[in-house]
C-alpha positions in Angstrom: -33.8 7.0 -84.0 -30.1 8.7 -84.2 -27.1 6.6 -84.0 -26.0 8.3 -80.6 -29.8 7.0 -78.7 -28.8 3.6 -79.9 -25.4 3.3 -78.6 -26.8 5.1 -75.3 -29.3 2.6 -74.9 -26.8 -0.7 -75.6 -24.7 1.1 -72.4 -27.6 0.8 -70.0 -28.1 -3.1 -70.8 -24.8 -4.0 -70.6 -24.0 -2.7 -66.7 -27.7 -3.4 -66.0 -25.9 -7.0 -67.0 -23.6 -7.0 -65.1 -26.0 -5.2 -61.8 -27.4 -7.7 -62.3 -24.0 -10.6 -62.0 -22.4 -8.6 -59.7 -26.5 -9.4 -57.4 -26.0 -13.0 -58.1 -22.7 -12.9 -56.9 -23.6 -11.1 -53.9 -25.8 -13.1 -53.4 -24.4 -16.3 -53.5 -21.0 -14.4 -51.5 -24.0 -13.7 -48.6 -25.1 -17.1 -49.2 -21.7 -18.7 -48.5 -21.5 -16.8 -45.2 -24.7 -17.4 -44.2 -24.6 -21.3 -44.0 -20.8 -21.5 -42.9 -22.1 -19.1 -40.3 -24.6 -22.2 -39.5 -22.1 -24.5 -39.2 -19.8 -22.6 -36.4 -23.2 -22.0 -34.6 -23.2 -26.3 -34.0 -20.3 -27.5 -34.1 -18.1 -24.9 -32.4 -17.3 -24.7 -28.7 -16.2 -22.0 -26.1 -13.4 -23.6 -24.3 -15.0 -21.9 -20.6 -18.0 -23.7 -21.3 -16.5 -26.8 -20.6 -14.4 -25.8 -17.8 -15.7 -27.8 -14.5 -17.1 -25.6 -11.7 -14.7 -26.1 -9.5 -12.7 -24.5 -12.0 -14.6 -21.6 -12.6 -15.0 -21.0 -9.1 -10.9 -21.0 -8.4 -11.5 -18.3 -11.7 -14.0 -15.9 -9.6 -11.6 -16.5 -6.3 -8.5 -14.8 -7.8 -10.5 -12.4 -9.7 -11.6 -11.2 -6.4 -8.6 -11.2 -4.8 -7.2 -9.3 -7.1 -9.5 -6.5 -7.2 -11.7 -4.3 -5.2 -13.1 -5.8 -2.6 -17.2 -6.2 -2.5 -18.7 -2.5 -1.6 -21.4 -1.0 -0.4 -22.2 1.1 -2.7 -21.2 -1.4 -5.3 -20.8 1.7 -8.6 -17.7 2.8 -7.0 -15.9 -0.3 -7.1 -15.4 -3.4 -9.1 -15.9 -7.0 -7.7 -16.1 -10.8 -8.7 -18.8 -10.5 -6.9 -20.4 -7.7 -8.3 -20.3 -8.7 -11.9 -19.7 -12.6 -12.3 -23.5 -12.8 -11.3 -24.5 -10.4 -13.9 -23.1 -11.8 -17.2 -25.5 -15.6 -17.1 -27.5 -17.7 -15.9 -24.5 -20.6 -15.3 -22.7 -17.9 -13.8 -25.3 -16.3 -11.5 -25.5 -19.7 -10.2 -22.2 -20.3 -10.1 -21.4 -17.5 -7.9 -24.6 -18.1 -5.3 -23.0 -21.4 -4.8 -19.6 -20.3 -3.0 -19.9 -19.0 0.0 -16.5 -17.7 0.0 -17.5 -14.6 -2.5 -19.1 -13.4 -0.2 -17.5 -13.4 2.8 -15.6 -9.8 2.3 -17.3 -6.5 1.9 -16.9 -2.7 2.6 -19.5 -0.9 2.9 -18.7 3.1 2.7 -21.9 3.7 5.0 -22.0 8.2 3.9 -22.3 6.7 0.3 -25.1 4.2 0.7 -27.7 6.2 2.9 -27.4 8.1 0.1 -28.1 6.2 -2.4 -30.9 3.7 -0.9 -33.0 4.3 3.1 -31.6 3.0 5.9 -33.4 0.3 5.9 -32.8 -1.1 2.2 -28.9 -0.8 3.4 -28.6 -3.2 5.8 -31.4 -5.5 3.9 -28.3 -5.6 0.9 -26.3 -6.4 3.3 -27.5 -9.1 5.5 -28.9 -10.6 2.4 -25.0 -10.5 0.3 -23.6 -11.4 4.0 -26.5 -14.0 4.3 -24.6 -15.8 0.4 -21.8 -16.5 3.0 -23.5 -19.3 4.7 -21.0 -20.8 7.4 -17.8 -18.2 6.3 -15.4 -16.3 7.6 -16.7 -13.0 7.1 -14.4 -9.9 6.3 -15.7 -6.5 6.8 -14.6 -2.6 6.8 -17.1 0.4 8.5 -16.3 3.6 7.2 -18.3 6.6 7.4 -17.5 10.0 8.4 -20.7 12.6 9.3 -22.4 12.6 12.3 -25.2 10.6 11.4 -27.2 7.8 13.5 -26.5 5.6 11.3 -23.7 3.8 12.9 -24.6 4.0 16.8 -28.0 2.4 16.0 -28.2 0.2 12.8 -24.4 0.1 12.8 -24.5 -1.7 15.8 -27.3 -3.8 14.8 -25.1 -5.5 11.8 -21.3 -5.9 14.4 -23.9 -7.7 16.7 -26.3 -10.0 14.5 -22.8 -11.2 12.3 -20.6 -11.2 14.6 -20.3 -14.8 15.6 -18.9 -15.3 11.9 -16.5 -11.9 11.9 -12.7 -13.0 11.8 -11.5 -9.5 10.7 -13.3 -6.3 11.3 -11.7 -2.3 10.2 -13.8 0.2 11.8 -12.7 3.6 9.6 -15.5 5.8 12.0 -15.5 9.7 12.8 -17.3 12.0 14.7 -19.0 10.5 17.0 -18.4 8.0 20.4 -16.7 4.7 19.3 -18.8 3.4 22.5 -22.0 3.4 21.6 -20.8 0.1 19.6 -21.5 -1.5 22.5 -18.1 -3.6 21.3 -16.7 -4.5 24.6 -20.3 -6.0 25.3 -20.7 -7.5 22.3 -18.7 -11.4 21.5 -16.1 -12.7 18.7 -15.7 -16.1 19.3 -13.9 -15.8 15.7 -12.6 -12.5 15.3 -8.4 -12.2 14.8 -7.8 -8.8 13.2 -8.9 -5.8 14.1 -8.2 -2.0 12.6 -9.4 1.3 14.0 -8.6 4.2 12.0 -11.2 6.8 15.1 -11.8 10.4 15.2 -13.4 10.7 18.2 -15.9 13.6 18.9 -15.3 16.8 19.8 -16.1 16.9 22.9 -14.8 18.6 26.9 -16.4 16.0 28.9 -14.2 12.9 29.2 -15.8 9.6 28.3 -13.8 7.3 30.2 -11.4 4.4 29.0 -13.8 1.1 27.9 -11.8 -2.0 26.6 -13.0 -2.7 23.4 -12.4 -5.9 22.7 -12.6 -7.6 26.3 -15.2 -10.8 24.5 -13.0 -11.7 21.4 -10.8 -14.6 22.6 -8.8 -14.9 19.8 -7.6 -11.5 18.9 -4.9 -11.0 18.0 -3.8 -8.6 15.5 -5.4 -4.8 17.1 -4.1 -2.2 15.0 -5.1 1.7 16.3 -5.2 4.8 14.3 -5.7 7.4 16.5 -6.3 11.2 16.8 -4.6 13.9 19.1 -4.6 11.1 23.0 -7.8 9.3 22.3 -5.6 5.8 23.7 -8.3 6.0 26.5 -10.5 3.1 24.5 -8.1 1.4 23.7 -8.1 -3.0 25.3 -4.5 -3.1 25.6 -3.1 -6.2 26.2 -5.0 -7.2 22.3 -3.2 -3.6 20.9 -0.1 -5.1 18.0 -0.2 -1.7 16.3 -0.9 1.7 17.0 -0.7 4.8 15.0 -1.1 8.2 18.1 0.4 10.5 19.2 1.8 10.4 22.8 1.9 12.7 25.3 3.6 9.9 28.0 5.4 6.5 27.4 2.6 4.6 29.5 1.5 2.8 26.0 4.3 1.2 26.5 4.1 -0.6 29.7 0.4 -0.7 29.1 1.3 -2.8 25.8 3.2 -6.0 26.2 2.2 -7.4 22.9 2.2 -4.8 20.7 5.0 -4.6 17.6 4.2 -1.6 15.2 4.6 1.8 16.6 4.5 5.3 14.1 3.9 8.1 16.6 4.1 11.9 17.7 5.3 12.5 20.7 4.2 15.6 22.3 5.2 15.8 26.4 4.5 18.5 28.1 6.9 20.8 28.4 9.6 20.8 30.9 7.9 17.2 31.6 10.8 14.6 32.4 10.7 10.4 31.9 11.6 7.3 33.7 12.9 5.1 31.2 11.1 2.4 29.7 11.8 -1.1 28.3 10.2 -2.8 25.4 11.1 -6.5 24.7 8.6 -7.2 21.9 8.8 -4.0 19.9 10.4 -4.6 16.4 9.0 -1.3 14.4 9.4 2.4 15.6 8.2 5.2 14.0 9.0 8.9 15.0 7.3 11.4 13.5 7.0 15.2 13.0 10.1 17.9 13.9 10.2 19.0 16.8 8.8 16.9 18.9 9.8 15.7 22.2 12.8 13.0 21.7 11.5 9.9 22.4 14.5 7.9 21.8 16.4 8.1 24.9 14.3 7.2 27.6 13.9 3.9 25.5 15.1 0.0 25.5 13.8 -1.9 22.5 16.0 -5.2 22.4 13.7 -6.4 19.7 13.3 -3.6 17.3 14.8 -4.5 13.6 12.9 -1.0 12.1 13.7 2.8 13.0 11.9 5.8 11.0 13.1 9.0 12.9 13.0 10.6 9.3 11.1 13.6 10.2 12.5 14.9 14.0 14.5 16.5 14.9 18.5 17.3 15.6 18.1 16.2 19.4 16.6 12.2 19.0 18.9 12.0 15.9 21.9 13.0 18.5 20.8 10.3 21.3 20.4 7.5 18.4 23.9 6.1 19.5 23.6 6.1 22.9 19.9 4.5 22.3 21.5 1.7 20.0 24.3 1.3 22.9 20.9 0.6 25.2 19.2 -1.7 22.8 21.2 -3.6 21.2 18.4 -4.5 19.1 19.2 -7.0 15.9 18.5 -3.3 13.7 17.9 -5.0 10.0 16.8 -1.4 8.4 17.1 2.4 9.2 15.2 5.7 7.6 17.2 8.9 8.4 16.1 12.5 8.1 17.9 15.3 5.3 17.3 18.6 7.1 20.6 20.9 7.0 20.0 20.5 11.6 19.1 16.9 11.5 22.0 15.3 9.5 24.8 18.1 11.3 24.2 15.6 14.1 23.8 12.1 11.5 27.7 13.5 10.5 28.8 13.3 13.6 27.4 10.0 15.0 27.3 9.1 11.4 30.7 6.5 11.5 30.2 5.2 15.1 25.8 3.9 15.5 26.9 2.4 11.6 29.4 0.3 13.4 26.5 -0.2 16.3 24.8 -2.3 14.1 27.2 -3.0 11.6 26.2 -7.6 12.0 22.7 -6.6 11.9 22.0 -3.7 9.8 20.7 -4.1 5.7 19.2 -1.3 4.9 19.8 2.8 5.0 17.4 5.2 3.7 18.3 9.3 3.7 15.7 11.4 2.9 15.0 14.4 2.4 19.0 15.7 1.7 19.3 19.2 0.5 22.7 20.0 -1.6 25.7 19.3 -0.5 25.5 16.7 1.7 25.2 14.0 -1.1 28.3 14.1 -1.6 29.1 12.7 2.4 27.3 9.7 1.5 27.8 9.3 -1.6 31.5 8.1 -0.5 32.4 4.5 -0.7 35.3 3.8 2.6 31.2 4.9 4.4 29.8 2.1 3.3 32.3 -1.0 1.8 33.7 -1.6 5.8 29.5 -3.0 6.4 29.3 -5.4 4.0 25.5 -6.5 5.5 24.5 -2.7 3.8 22.8 -4.3 0.5 20.3 -1.7 0.0 20.6 3.1 0.5 18.4 4.6 -0.5 18.7 9.3 -0.8 16.1 10.8 -1.6 17.9 14.1 -2.9 17.0 18.4 -3.7 19.9 20.2 -5.4 22.2 19.4 -7.2 24.4 16.7 -7.3 28.1 16.4 -8.6 28.3 13.3 -11.5 31.0 12.5 -11.5 30.8 12.1 -7.3 27.9 10.1 -9.0 29.5 7.8 -11.3 32.6 7.3 -9.1 30.0 5.6 -6.1 29.1 3.5 -8.6 32.1 1.9 -9.8 33.8 1.9 -5.9 31.1 0.1 -3.7 31.3 -3.2 -3.0 28.4 -4.9 -1.8 24.7 -2.7 -2.5 22.7 -4.9 -4.3 20.0 -2.3 -4.8 20.9 1.6 -5.4 18.0 4.1 -5.1 18.5 8.3 -6.7 15.7 10.1 -5.8 15.4 13.5 -7.7 11.3 15.7 -7.6 12.8 16.6 -11.7 13.8 15.0 -13.7 17.9 13.8 -13.2 19.0 16.1 -16.6 22.7 15.5 -16.3 22.5 11.1 -17.4 23.5 11.7 -20.6 26.2 14.7 -19.0 30.0 12.9 -19.9 32.1 12.0 -16.8 36.0 10.8 -16.3 36.3 8.6 -13.9 39.1 6.7 -12.3 38.1 2.8 -11.9 41.5 0.7 -10.5 44.1 1.5 -13.1 42.8 2.8 -15.6 40.0 6.1 -16.3 36.8 5.0 -18.1 35.5 7.9 -20.8 31.1 7.3 -21.1 28.6 9.6 -19.8 26.7 9.1 -16.4 23.8 6.6 -17.8 27.3 4.6 -19.6 28.9 4.4 -16.9 25.6 3.5 -15.1 25.0 0.7 -17.1 29.3 -0.2 -17.2 28.9 -0.2 -13.3 25.6 -2.2 -12.9 26.5 -5.8 -12.8 24.8 -7.0 -9.9 23.7 -4.3 -8.7 19.6 -2.6 -9.5 20.4 1.0 -9.6 17.3 3.5 -9.9 18.3 7.2 -10.4 15.2 9.0 -11.4 11.7 10.3 -9.6 9.2 8.5 -7.5 7.3 7.6 -10.8 10.0 6.8 -13.5 13.3 5.7 -13.6 15.5 7.5 -16.0 18.0 4.7 -15.9 15.9 2.2 -16.6 17.5 1.5 -20.3 19.5 2.5 -23.0 18.1 5.0 -25.3 21.3 3.9 -27.6 19.6 0.2 -27.9 15.5 1.3 -27.7 
């Protein structure tokens, strides 16, 4: 046997000995780990398992409030009632013993019938609501397909659970809402209703119907209708209307109306007698080129007015409307198209003085190039100390010096928003401006930080405030 062979065998023996030692060390470590794991399992406690049932129930309810409402089909959404029963048997038992967790339900009929048969969907809904016991229910039903489910099985579901329904939302299209027989159903505790309704296309006049005439405590009825299908409304209960108006009968028939979002599309060459509504406090007029509804209205309770999407005639009538109504107007939103602003600029000082005692928020939308300078004028705001919030939605090039001078000079504003469609690139531009008796040279961003004490400043797009932080600090 050669010396080389002897050396190799010796090295192999040494390596085998080292491997054996390492295996013993590894075995000892694994045993130690197993021992520690066993001790942990025997002694460890999970805080959530020690919580009282009442606390866990409260957590479930908070989860329900901040997440999605329970929804059928549930695969599209997640909610506490969908998720917590699947975690463990204890949580399932707690969930099933918490009726409030099952008292809210949204049903997309179209998707639901794709996932299961109609009869199975009805049983699922009834089983779900059965867990709510005697709790008042908040239900929403959505459907925009032409099928018989809404007019047959949905009618039965609503009628069966009507004694417990406190809040009801109906988003239904392409069918006669009268088929639900809501006018003959008793809703003893119904308080709020939201209806988004698109009537079926038909040349037949279906006539009016009092949809919720057997709902004695209903006090908040909100209707969004397509076109002028307002014959379906229970007028005395109506509080919010969203739709089109061809006349002014709404202001007579709906004495409890507080919010109105409307297009005014009167027949050509038709005039109306003036109408006064004592309770309407929020008015939004949509679409340019429609009739000027303000010329016919007196609204002494009006708090918020939005005429951003109207023609110049509406702006021209604004001062006369305010003189006639003397409302406690707090918020106003004006349009920024050229024609509207030409009228607005002529009337600005007059209607500002008419609302000086109450007006707190002003918004100008879609301001075109050249008009921003008009509004970035401290002399137009400082005489009105109650105005705390001012927003401009602008398209065009803005003079950085005008903006900076405005921020230094305005005295009473607490919130200022200047919105673009794109990145306001000029924030790094250097501007020299006067502040009192001194001149200050800095970037626009630097001026913003210098002038922002006590003011919340937002300059950027709808989704990002480019003036929110100083890049030198980050």
